[in-house]
N, C-alpha and C positions, 0 to 999 in steps of 0.2 A: 621442383619437385613442387606439384598443386595437391591441397590438402577439401578433400570436400566435408561435409556438414551436412547433419540430416537436420530437416525443419525442424522434430522439434530442438536443437542448440541454436538454431537460430533465433528460435523465437526467445530463448533465456537468452541469449545475448544480445535481442533487442531492450527487455524489458516489456514488461505489465504494469497496464496502471489497476492498483488498487484505493477503496477508499473505507476512511474511519469515521465514524461518529463519534458526538457527546451529546446526551441532552440538557448537560446544563454549559456548555458553552465552551468546557473545559479541552484549548489546542495541546497540552501532554497524552491528555487522555482518548481524544479523537484520533491524536497519530499512532497513539499507542494503540489500536484500535485498528488502525493498518499494517502498522506492522504484521501489527498478527493476523494478522485475513492473507498478511503475503505470504509469511510463514509457514503458515496451514498451506498453501497451493503450492508453496514454489519449494518447500522444507519437506514435506509430507514427505512418510517414509524413508528418509534417512536421520542415522542419529547423530551425525554434527554439520544438520545445514546449515549453512550460513546465508545470506543473501545484502546484499547493498542494496539502498533507495537513494530515492533525490525528490523531493516534494516539493510537486510540483501548482497544486495551486489547494484556497483555500478560500471557505464561503460558511456564511452562514446567513442566519437567520432572528432578528431578534422582538422584544417587544412585543405591543398586542395585550388581547383585553386579558391573559395567560399567559401572562410575559414571559414567550416564551425561548430560548437562550440555544440556541443550536448551533451546532458547526457539524461542516465537513470538512477534510484536509485530501487531497491524493496523490498516491507515489507511483512512481512510474519504479519499478522492482526485480530483480533479475539472482539466481542463483550465482553464489558466488565463490 
């Protein structure tokens, strides 16, 4: 028995990349921002939507005259 999937289902299975930021250099805040961004897109209009995610990248900037402390995380997420 062969099953076919729609392009939308394939995209959900492959995962999408989402970013989150913190201007205080707070990893937890940047991760929470990325997860919230993923949930807003993937689980929009789903009453009990749940996503699965994995951490892909962490980057940041620090220093300078203004004492910059930005952090960005990237996650790959899919509807679960």
